[in-house]
N, C-alpha and C positions, 0 to 999 in steps of 0.2 A: 618609342623611347622606353627603356627599361623602367619598370615600376617596382617600388619597394613599399610594402604595406606594414604599418606599425601599429602595435597596441600599446597605449600609454597607461602606466599605472601611477596614479597620483594626479592631483589637480591644484597643487599649491604653487608657490613662487617659482620653484625651479622648473615645474612642468610648463608654466607660461613661457619661460625663457626658451625651452626646447621647442614649443609650438612656433614661436616667432622664427626660430632658426629653420625648422622644417619648411616654412613658407618661402625661404630664401635659398633652398637647395637648387642647384642648376645642373643640367645635363642628365638628370634622373628625376623621375616623378616620385616624390616622397609623399605618401598619403597616410595620415593617421586615421585608421579605420574605426577605432573604439577607444574610450577612456574609462578607467576604473577608479572609483573613489568611494569611501564609505559614507560620506556626508552628502547632503542635498546640494552642496556647492558644485558638485560635478555636473548637474543639469545646466546651470548657468555657464560653466566652463565649456561644455560641449556646444552650447548654442553660440557663444561668442566666437569660437574657432571653427564652427561648421563641421563638427565631428558627428557622424551619423548615429553612433551607437554608444550607450553608456551601460556600465555594469557596476555592481557593488563587490564582486569577488573576481580577483584577477584570473582565477582558473578558467573563467568563461572565455578569456582570450586564447587559451591554449587549445580550445576545441575548434577554433576558426582556422581552417586550412590555408586561407589566403594570407593570414598574418605571418610574416617572416621574422619579425623583430619584436621583442618585448622591451620597452623602455621603462626602467624602474626609477621613479622619482619619488620614492617613499622615505620615511625616516630610516636610518641605517639599521635599526634593530630588525627590520623585516628583510634586509637584502639577501642574506645567505640562503634562506629557505626559498625565496622567490627565484634566485639565480638557478639553483639546482633543479627545482621543479620545472622551470621554463626550459632549461637546457634539455632535460630528459624528455620533454614534449616536442623536441626538435626545433626549438626556436633559437635564433641568435639573441643575445642579451646586451642591451645598453644599461649600465648601472651607474647611478650617481655616486659621488664620493660621500663619505668614506666607504671603502669596500665592505667593512664590517667593524665589529668592536665587541667589548664586553658590556653586557646590559643587565647582568644579574642572573643567578640561578636559584632554584628553590632552596631555602634554608640560609641564604646569605644574610648576614647582619645588615641592618639599614642605618644610615644611608650607605650604599655600597662604595661610593667614591671615597668615603672616609674610613670604612671598616674592612673592606676586602683587600688583602695584600696585592700589590701590583704585580708581584712575581707570579701569583696564581692567575691573575688576569692575563698576563703575557702568555703563559703556558696554554691556557684555554683558547685564547684568540688564535695562536699559531696552529694549534691542533684543528680548530674549526676551519681555518683558511686552508690547511693542507687537504682536508676532506673536500672542501668546495673546489679547490684547484684541481684535484683528481677527477671530480665529477665533470668539470668543464672540459678537461682534456679527453675524458672518455666519450663525452657527447659529440665531440668533433665540430662544435658550432663556435661561432665567433663570440668572444667576450670583449666588449667595447667599453672602456673605462672613461666615464664622463669627467675627466679632469681638464677643465677648460683652460687652465694656465698653460698647459703644454701647447695649446693652439693659439694663445694670444700672440698677435703679430710681433710685439717687442721680444717675446721669448723665442719665437720662431726665427727672428732675425739674428738674435744672439747665437742660436744654434747654427745658422747658416755661416756666420762669421767664424765660429769655432771650427767648423768643417773645412773652411777655406784656409785658415791660418795654421791649424794644427797646434795652436798654442796650448800650453798647460795651464789649467785653472789652479791657481794657488789658494784662493779663498773666495767663497761666496757668502753672501748674506741675503736672506729673504724675509719678507714680512707681509702678513695680513693682519691688520688691526682696525678697530672702529670703536664706537661708543657702546657696543653691547647689543644683544639680541632682544627684540620685543617679545619673543616667544617664551612662555613660562617654562616649557620643557628644556630649554637650553641651560637652565640652572641645575638640572638633575642628571647625574651620571647614568642612571638607569634608562634614560630616554636618549642620551646622546653618545654614550660610550666614552665620555671625557668632556673637557671644557674647551676653552679657547684654542688650546694647542692643537687639538685634533679637529675641532669644528672649523677653524680658520687656518691653522698652521699646516693642515694637510695640503693646501695649495702651494705655498712656497717650498715645502719639503719635497713634494713631487717635482717641482720645477728644478730644484738643485740636483735631485737624483737623475732626472732626465738629461740635464746639461752635462753632468759628469759622464754619463754614458755616451753622449754625443762626442765628447772629448776622447774617451777611450777608443771608440770605433775609428775616429779620425786618425789617431796615433798608432793604431794597431796594438793597443794595450788592453789588459783586463784590470778593471778597478772596482773594488767592492768597498763596503763600509766596514771598518775594522772595529770601531766602538762608538758609543754614544754616551754623552753626559747631559744633564738637564736640571733645571730649577723651575719650580712653579710656585704660585702664590694666589691667595684670594684677597686682593687689595681692596675691593669695594664692599666686602662682607660687613664691615662695621660702620658704613656710612649712615648718617642720619637721614630721615626722609627728605628734609629740606636740601640735602646735598645731592639728591638724585634727580635734579631738574633736567640734566642733560645726559647723565650716564645711566644706561638702562640695565647694566649688569647687576644681578642680585643673586649670587651663587649660593646654592645649598651645599653641594659636595663636589663641586668642580672648580678648576682654576680659572681665573679671569686674566691671568698673566702667566706666560710661559716662554722659556728660552731653551732650546736644545742645541747641542753642538755635535756635529758628526766629524769623526776622523776617518779619512779614507785610507785604503791600503797603500797609496802612494805618498802618505804623510801630509796630505793637504787637508784643508778644513772647510766646513760650512756651518753657519749658524742660521737658525730659524727662530723668528720672534712672532708671537701672536698675543694680542691683548684685546680685552673687552672694555677698556677704560680710556681709549684714545679718542679725543674729540677732533672735529675738523673734517669728518668724512672718512671714507674707506681708504686705507693705504695698502696698495698691492704693488710690491716692489721686489725686484731681484737684481743684485749687483754681483758681477763677476770680475775678479781681479786676476789677470793672466800674465804670463811671461812676455806678452806683446802688447798689453793695453788694459783698459778698463771698460766694461760694458754695463750700462745701467738700463735696465728694463723698467721704465716707469709706466706700469699699466694704469694705475690711478694713484694719486692725481697726476695728470699730465697737462701740458699747456696747449693742447689743441685749440681751446678757447678759454680766455680769461675775461671775467666781467667784474665791473664795479657798479652795483645797483643800489638805489636808496629807498625805494618804496615797496615794501613787502606786499601791500594790499593789491598791487596791480600785477603780481606774479602768480596768482592762483592758476593752477593748471599747467604751469611751466616747470618742467623737470630740470633741475640743476645737476645734482649728483646724489648718490646714495648716502644716507645717514648724516646729512648736515642739518643743523638745527635752525638755520635761517637761509634765505636766498639773497640777502643784501650784503653789502661790503664786497671785498675781493673774493671771487669764487673761481675755482677750476671747474668749468662746465664739462660734463660728460657728453661727448659728441660721438654718436655711433657706438654706444656702450656695448651692445651685443657683439660688435666686431672687435672693439678694443680688448675685450675680455676673453675673446676666443670662442664664444658659444656658436657662432655661425660656422666657423671653420671646423669646429669639433663635429657638429652634426653632418656637415658635408663629407668629412672623412669617413664617418661611420656608415653613411648611406652608400658611399662608393665602395667601402669594404664589403658590404653585403652584396651589392650589385656585381662586383668584379672578383670577389673571392680572395681578397688580400687582407693582411693583418693591419690593425690600426696603429697609429703613432702612439696612442695611449692604450695599453692593454693590460693583460693579466699580471705580468711580471711587475709592472709599476704599481698596480693596485696592492699586490701582496707585500712588496717591500716597504711601501710607504706606511702601511698599518703595522707591520712588524716593528719598524723603527719607532713609531709613535709609542707603542706599548713598552718597548725597551727603554724609551726615554722616560715614561712614567715610572718604570721600575728604578731607573737611575736616580730620579728625583727623590723617590721615597727612601731609597737605601743610601743616598748620599755618596755614590761612587760611580765610576765609569762602568758601563755594562759592555763586555766584549761580545762580538757577534761572529 
């Protein structure tokens, strides 16, 4: 059996999801040979997942000739440098979303999300992505973009139907929203490269871009994004402490509410919403309205299992779904969450790509375009106009 050996960078939430997915790869033996993280948490992480080697510097992975793939599960500010260095060392790269962003430069006024013009951010991000893209293409190794929504079964089925019907998508709307991140760094532009719109909205944006390209290929057309408009807000910034019992968002210089609109070259539309102030669990949805029907991809919540429970005390240790503040009452229970959200299919595709030398479903072009549009959207919101592309 073909074996693919991986070096994992990061030991947080998303790295755990990747590890669960590696264990379920079939037809190829996927082995995580080493994990890198700066904190002591990496030792417990390696022990729990049976990873034989730990490091504190990812460059140690590059010296291991048996490691074919570097899986980057770090904060986005570290992505570009790690991608280029790993590629130049002859490794294929899996990179978590978002591809990159603007995280500040020496001399920037603080806080950068409020003080640095978004037009400047856009120009710098595009220039950096151009350099990174050229380095990837020159290296000749695979770039595998870990955008799990592309692999979510509901989105994959939407794509299958579009390929079969060749219907035109007239309008799409996508959403990822929830009650806010518990991580303090999510409140700061310098750590995240933006707020809810890029941190969460990158998923539905990538999905609508992917589905529009599926349509274009099925119909033998070329479809691009013509312009973008956007609005953002900090809705929770003025909340009193007693009003934050269930909402975790506490922004410093990032948006906790964002809506962007894409106009495509065929005069069709898509909207993407992201919010850090929506209670009731995570909403991961894509709707497509076509000349032949309507396709609703309800990633979460969905009705695989619905419960009504009354005693919270007896549900300790029972996972219901992400970011709900209670387990009682009516609940949409997440069943097979790694599968429903596409993490298992994503890693399966990536390992097959390395083993058999083919391109991934989610790759460099999607990563580049999604971030370019996010920063065009931020520019549009700040300048109060449509930004042509």
